[in-house]
Every structure is written in C-alpha cells, then in structure tokens.
BAPANU-929682 format. One record per residue (C-alpha): residue number from 1; x, y, z. Coordinates in Angstrom, 1 decimal. Each point is the difference from the previous one (the first is absolute). Layout:
BEGIN
+-----+--------+--------+--------+
|   n |     px |     py |     pz |
+-----+--------+--------+--------+
| NUM |      X |      Y |      Z |
...
+-----+--------+--------+--------+
//
This chain:
BEGIN
+-----+--------+--------+--------+
|   n |     px |     py |     pz |
+-----+--------+--------+--------+
|   1 |   10.7 |  -11.9 |    1.5 |
|   2 |   -1.0 |    2.5 |    2.7 |
|   3 |    3.4 |   -0.4 |    1.6 |
|   4 |    1.7 |    0.8 |   -3.3 |
|   5 |   -2.1 |    3.1 |   -0.4 |
|   6 |    0.9 |    1.1 |    3.5 |
|   7 |    3.7 |   -0.5 |   -0.8 |
|   8 |   -0.3 |    1.9 |   -3.3 |
|   9 |   -1.8 |    2.9 |    1.7 |
|  10 |    2.7 |    0.1 |    2.7 |
|  11 |    2.7 |    0.1 |   -2.6 |
|  12 |   -1.5 |    3.0 |   -1.7 |
|  13 |   -0.3 |    2.0 |    3.3 |
|  14 |    2.4 |    2.7 |    0.9 |
|  15 |    2.9 |   -0.6 |    2.4 |
|  16 |   -1.8 |    1.9 |    2.7 |
|  17 |   -3.0 |   -2.2 |   -0.3 |
|  18 |    2.1 |   -3.1 |    0.1 |
|  19 |    1.7 |    1.1 |    3.2 |
|  20 |   -3.4 |    0.2 |    1.7 |
|  21 |   -0.1 |   -3.8 |    0.0 |
|  22 |   -1.9 |   -2.8 |   -1.8 |
|  23 |   -3.7 |    0.2 |   -0.7 |
|  24 |   -1.9 |   -3.2 |    0.5 |
|  25 |   -2.8 |   -0.1 |   -2.5 |
|  26 |   -3.4 |   -1.4 |    0.9 |
|  27 |   -0.8 |   -2.9 |   -2.3 |
|  28 |   -3.7 |   -1.1 |   -0.1 |
|  29 |    0.1 |   -1.5 |   -3.5 |
|  30 |   -1.2 |   -3.6 |   -0.2 |
|  31 |    2.9 |   -2.5 |    0.2 |
|  32 |    1.6 |   -0.7 |   -3.4 |
|  33 |   -1.8 |    3.0 |   -1.7 |
|  34 |    2.5 |    1.8 |   -2.2 |
|  35 |    0.3 |    3.7 |   -0.8 |
|  36 |    0.0 |    0.8 |   -3.7 |
|  37 |    3.1 |    1.2 |   -1.8 |
|  38 |   -2.0 |    3.0 |   -1.1 |
|  39 |   -0.6 |    1.0 |    3.6 |
|  40 |    3.6 |   -0.5 |    0.9 |
|  41 |    1.2 |    2.1 |   -3.0 |
|  42 |   -2.5 |    2.7 |    0.7 |
|  43 |    1.1 |    0.3 |    3.6 |
|  44 |    3.6 |    0.2 |   -1.1 |
|  45 |   -0.8 |    2.7 |   -2.6 |
|  46 |   -2.0 |    2.1 |    2.5 |
|  47 |    3.0 |    0.0 |    2.4 |
|  48 |    2.7 |    0.5 |   -2.6 |
|  49 |   -1.8 |    2.9 |   -1.7 |
|  50 |   -1.4 |    1.4 |    3.2 |
|  51 |   -3.5 |    0.0 |   -1.6 |
|  52 |   -1.7 |    0.2 |    3.4 |
|  53 |    2.2 |    3.0 |    0.9 |
|  54 |    1.1 |   -1.5 |    3.3 |
|  55 |   -3.6 |   -0.8 |    1.1 |
|  56 |   -1.0 |   -3.6 |    1.0 |
|  57 |   -1.7 |   -1.9 |   -2.8 |
|  58 |   -2.0 |   -3.1 |   -0.6 |
|  59 |   -0.3 |   -2.3 |   -3.0 |
|  60 |   -3.3 |   -1.8 |   -0.5 |
|  61 |   -0.2 |   -3.0 |   -2.3 |
|  62 |   -3.8 |   -0.6 |   -0.5 |
|  63 |    0.5 |   -3.2 |   -2.0 |
|  64 |    2.0 |   -1.6 |    2.8 |
|  65 |   -2.0 |    1.8 |    2.7 |
|  66 |    3.3 |    1.3 |    1.6 |
|  67 |    0.9 |    3.2 |    1.7 |
|  68 |    3.6 |    0.9 |    0.7 |
|  69 |    0.9 |    3.0 |    2.2 |
|  70 |    3.3 |    1.8 |   -0.1 |
|  71 |    1.3 |    2.8 |    2.2 |
|  72 |    1.4 |    3.3 |   -1.3 |
|  73 |    3.5 |   -1.6 |    0.2 |
|  74 |   -1.1 |   -2.6 |   -2.6 |
|  75 |    0.1 |   -2.9 |    2.5 |
|  76 |   -2.9 |   -2.5 |    0.0 |
|  77 |   -2.2 |    0.5 |    3.1 |
|  78 |   -2.5 |   -2.8 |   -0.7 |
|  79 |   -1.8 |   -2.2 |   -2.5 |
|  80 |   -3.5 |   -1.3 |    0.4 |
|  81 |   -3.0 |   -1.2 |   -2.0 |
|  82 |   -2.7 |    2.6 |   -0.8 |
|  83 |   -3.6 |    0.1 |   -1.2 |
|  84 |   -0.8 |    2.1 |   -3.1 |
|  85 |   -2.9 |    1.1 |   -2.0 |
|  86 |   -2.3 |   -2.8 |   -1.1 |
|  87 |   -0.1 |    1.2 |   -3.6 |
|  88 |    3.0 |   -0.6 |   -2.3 |
|  89 |    1.1 |    3.2 |   -1.5 |
|  90 |    2.2 |    3.1 |    0.5 |
|  91 |   -2.4 |    2.8 |   -0.6 |
|  92 |   -1.8 |    2.4 |    2.3 |
|  93 |   -3.6 |    0.6 |   -1.0 |
|  94 |   -1.1 |    3.7 |   -0.2 |
|  95 |   -1.8 |    1.0 |    3.2 |
|  96 |    0.7 |   -3.2 |    1.8 |
|  97 |    1.6 |    1.9 |    2.9 |
|  98 |   -3.3 |    1.6 |    0.8 |
|  99 |   -2.0 |   -3.2 |    0.1 |
| 100 |   -0.9 |   -2.0 |    3.1 |
| 101 |    1.6 |   -3.5 |   -0.1 |
| 102 |   -3.3 |   -1.8 |   -0.8 |
| 103 |   -0.5 |    2.4 |   -2.9 |
| 104 |    3.2 |   -0.9 |   -1.8 |
| 105 |   -0.7 |   -2.2 |   -3.0 |
| 106 |    1.8 |   -3.4 |    0.1 |
| 107 |    2.0 |    0.8 |   -3.1 |
| 108 |    1.4 |    3.1 |    1.6 |
| 109 |    1.2 |   -1.5 |    3.3 |
| 110 |    3.5 |    0.2 |   -1.2 |
| 111 |    3.3 |    0.8 |    1.7 |
| 112 |    1.6 |    2.5 |   -2.5 |
| 113 |    3.5 |   -0.6 |   -1.2 |
| 114 |    2.8 |    2.6 |    0.0 |
| 115 |    2.2 |    2.2 |    2.1 |
| 116 |   -1.8 |    1.8 |    2.8 |
| 117 |    1.2 |    2.5 |    2.7 |
| 118 |   -2.2 |   -0.6 |    3.0 |
| 119 |   -0.2 |    0.4 |    3.8 |
| 120 |   -2.3 |    0.2 |    3.0 |
| 121 |   -3.0 |    2.3 |   -0.2 |
| 122 |   -3.6 |    0.2 |    1.1 |
| 123 |   -2.8 |   -2.0 |   -1.6 |
| 124 |   -3.8 |    0.5 |    0.1 |
| 125 |   -0.9 |   -3.2 |    1.8 |
| 126 |    3.2 |   -1.7 |    1.2 |
| 127 |    1.9 |    2.7 |    1.9 |
| 128 |    3.7 |    0.4 |   -0.8 |
| 129 |    1.1 |   -2.4 |   -2.7 |
| 130 |    3.1 |   -0.7 |   -2.1 |
| 131 |   -0.9 |    1.3 |   -3.5 |
| 132 |    1.8 |   -1.8 |   -2.8 |
| 133 |   -1.8 |    2.2 |   -2.6 |
| 134 |   -2.4 |    2.6 |    1.4 |
| 135 |   -1.4 |    0.8 |   -3.4 |
| 136 |   -1.4 |   -3.5 |   -0.5 |
| 137 |   -0.7 |   -0.5 |    3.7 |
| 138 |    2.4 |   -3.0 |    0.3 |
| 139 |    1.4 |   -0.5 |    3.4 |
| 140 |    2.0 |   -2.7 |    1.8 |
| 141 |   -1.4 |   -1.2 |    3.3 |
| 142 |   -0.1 |   -3.1 |    2.2 |
| 143 |   -2.5 |   -2.6 |   -1.1 |
| 144 |   -3.2 |   -0.2 |    2.0 |
| 145 |   -2.9 |   -2.4 |    0.4 |
| 146 |   -2.7 |    2.5 |   -1.0 |
| 147 |   -1.6 |   -2.3 |   -2.5 |
| 148 |    0.4 |   -3.6 |    1.3 |
| 149 |   -1.0 |   -1.5 |   -3.3 |
| 150 |    3.0 |    1.5 |   -1.7 |
| 151 |    2.4 |   -1.9 |    2.4 |
| 152 |    2.7 |    2.6 |   -0.4 |
| 153 |    2.2 |   -1.3 |    2.9 |
| 154 |   -0.2 |   -3.5 |   -1.4 |
| 155 |    0.8 |    1.1 |   -3.5 |
| 156 |    3.0 |    2.0 |    1.3 |
| 157 |    1.3 |   -3.0 |    1.9 |
| 158 |   -0.4 |   -2.5 |   -3.0 |
| 159 |    3.3 |   -1.3 |   -1.5 |
| 160 |   -0.8 |    1.2 |   -3.5 |
| 161 |   -1.0 |    3.3 |   -1.7 |
| 162 |   -3.0 |   -1.6 |   -1.8 |
| 163 |   -2.6 |    1.3 |    2.5 |
| 164 |    1.5 |    3.4 |    0.9 |
| 165 |   -2.1 |    2.1 |   -2.4 |
| 166 |   -3.0 |    1.1 |    2.2 |
| 167 |    0.1 |    3.7 |    0.9 |
| 168 |   -1.7 |    3.0 |   -1.6 |
| 169 |    3.4 |    1.2 |   -1.1 |
| 170 |    1.8 |    0.7 |    3.3 |
| 171 |    3.0 |   -2.1 |    1.2 |
| 172 |   -0.3 |   -2.1 |    3.1 |
| 173 |    2.9 |   -1.5 |    2.1 |
| 174 |   -0.1 |   -1.9 |    3.2 |
| 175 |   -0.4 |    2.2 |    3.2 |
| 176 |    3.4 |   -1.2 |    1.2 |
| 177 |    1.8 |    1.0 |   -3.1 |
| 178 |   -1.8 |    3.3 |   -0.1 |
| 179 |    1.0 |    0.9 |    3.6 |
| 180 |    3.5 |   -1.4 |   -0.2 |
| 181 |    1.1 |    1.2 |   -3.5 |
| 182 |   -2.5 |    2.1 |   -1.9 |
| 183 |   -1.0 |    2.6 |    2.6 |
| 184 |    3.5 |    0.9 |    1.3 |
| 185 |    1.5 |   -0.1 |   -3.4 |
| 186 |   -2.5 |    2.4 |   -1.7 |
| 187 |   -0.8 |    2.2 |    2.9 |
| 188 |    1.4 |    3.0 |   -2.0 |
| 189 |   -1.1 |   -1.3 |   -3.4 |
| 190 |    1.6 |   -1.9 |   -2.8 |
| 191 |   -0.1 |   -1.2 |   -3.5 |
| 192 |   -2.1 |   -3.0 |   -1.2 |
| 193 |    0.7 |   -2.0 |   -3.1 |
| 194 |   -2.8 |   -2.3 |   -1.1 |
| 195 |    0.8 |   -2.5 |   -2.8 |
| 196 |   -2.7 |   -0.3 |   -2.8 |
| 197 |   -2.4 |   -2.8 |   -0.7 |
| 198 |   -0.7 |    0.7 |   -3.6 |
| 199 |    1.8 |    3.2 |   -1.0 |
| 200 |    3.6 |   -0.4 |   -1.2 |
| 201 |    2.9 |    0.5 |    2.4 |
| 202 |    1.4 |    2.5 |   -2.6 |
| 203 |   -3.1 |    2.1 |    0.2 |
| 204 |   -0.2 |   -0.2 |    3.8 |
| 205 |    3.7 |    0.7 |    0.8 |
| 206 |    1.6 |    1.2 |   -3.2 |
| 207 |    3.2 |    1.4 |    1.6 |
| 208 |    0.7 |   -3.3 |    1.8 |
| 209 |   -0.6 |   -2.1 |   -3.1 |
| 210 |    2.2 |    2.3 |   -2.1 |
| 211 |    2.8 |   -0.3 |    2.6 |
| 212 |   -0.3 |   -3.8 |    0.1 |
| 213 |    0.1 |   -0.3 |   -3.8 |
| 214 |    3.1 |    2.3 |   -0.1 |
| 215 |    1.7 |   -2.2 |    2.6 |
| 216 |   -0.8 |   -3.1 |   -1.9 |
| 217 |    1.4 |    1.4 |   -3.3 |
| 218 |    3.2 |    0.9 |    1.9 |
| 219 |    0.2 |   -3.6 |    1.4 |
| 220 |   -0.4 |   -1.3 |   -3.6 |
| 221 |    2.7 |    2.2 |   -1.4 |
| 222 |    2.4 |   -1.0 |    2.9 |
| 223 |   -0.8 |   -3.7 |   -0.7 |
| 224 |    0.8 |    0.4 |   -3.7 |
| 225 |    3.3 |    1.7 |    0.8 |
| 226 |    1.0 |   -2.7 |    2.4 |
| 227 |   -0.8 |   -2.7 |   -2.6 |
| 228 |    2.4 |    1.7 |   -2.4 |
+-----+--------+--------+--------+
//
C-alpha cells in the first residue's frame, strides 16, 4: 500500500521533479498494516488541488496510529507508526497551551484534528521543536523514555495501533524516522492534516469531502451512461 502511494505521488509530480530521479520512501509501518482509502484519497486531493501550496505535508490517522509524510512535490517520503494523545477527541481545551504537562486533565490530552500550518520554532522547555499547531501546543518529536512506566518506545514498536494513545497531545515518532524523514522534510515548515476521532470528516475537511462527493456523483453518471 505504501508503494502504491509512492507511485501515485510520483505520477502527480511535475516533469522537472520526475527528472530528478525516484524517491525511495522510508516504510516503518508494521508488516501487513494497510493505509486507509481515506488517507490515500486525501493525499491525492492535497496534491491535485495544491492545498499545501507546494509545501511538504503530513497526514496523520489517529485511529490507525499512522503518519505519512510527503514532500512538496507530492511524493511520499515515509510512513511510520505514531503515538497520539491519550484522550479520544478532536478538541483543544481553552488554556491548555499554558499548562504544564502534569496539569492537563486526562480528558483534554487530545491531539486535535484539522488542517494546520506549522514549522520549527522555540519552546519554553524543549528548545527548538516542530510545531504542528502552536496555538494548542502540539508538536511532533521523537519518542523518549522520560517516563519509563509509559513504555513509549515499546508502544511505538508494537504491531497494532491499540496501545498508541499515550501522550499529552503531542505526536511521537521513532528517533530514526524523525531524523531520516521528518526533520529534513519540514525544515522550512509544512502543512499537517490530522484525521478526526469523533468529529465528522465533513466538518474537519469540508472542501475535501465536497470534492470527493462531486467525483463520486460524476462516476455514477458515467456508469449510468455506459449502461445505456
């Protein structure tokens, strides 16, 4: 499935990009784990409509605990498991960005859903970080062993997404994936698409859903014409 995404992204790239040679995507997803049709369609829509305006982008599927990273040319750079907020939900609680981690109530330890424009910037206690959404204090960073009882590296390495909800809202990836894919791809910023847990896809990405429904209606009409 990752290979198919890489091919699709390459096909949507410009001739100049294609001339630069093939891009080998880093694939850290567990063996046999599929990427959802929604993620594939969203990636194609972002490239086709230039919704990221030529910037690199990432699509994050919280339910599947997957992170897919694309370059500004639309080509897949890598896919890997991720850790997300321990609370199921798509909201950002008022004032949560100003709280210390230990002060965030369990119900508000969410990774918000939506489209975010982010990039590297300073933080109060972690130096320079990759902000996915600065307003809600959500960043993407390599997982660490700061709290051994949380077993974050082990959760990240497990073959299923069932145990990947453990953070205070930030997004964790393996140190290898961060250094090989995330850091070089987003050095100058990018766009981040986080799929919802409980909110509807239509409310989260209305333009994408509208485009998909229009395309489906067109396919239905063509099918009826062919049947005649």
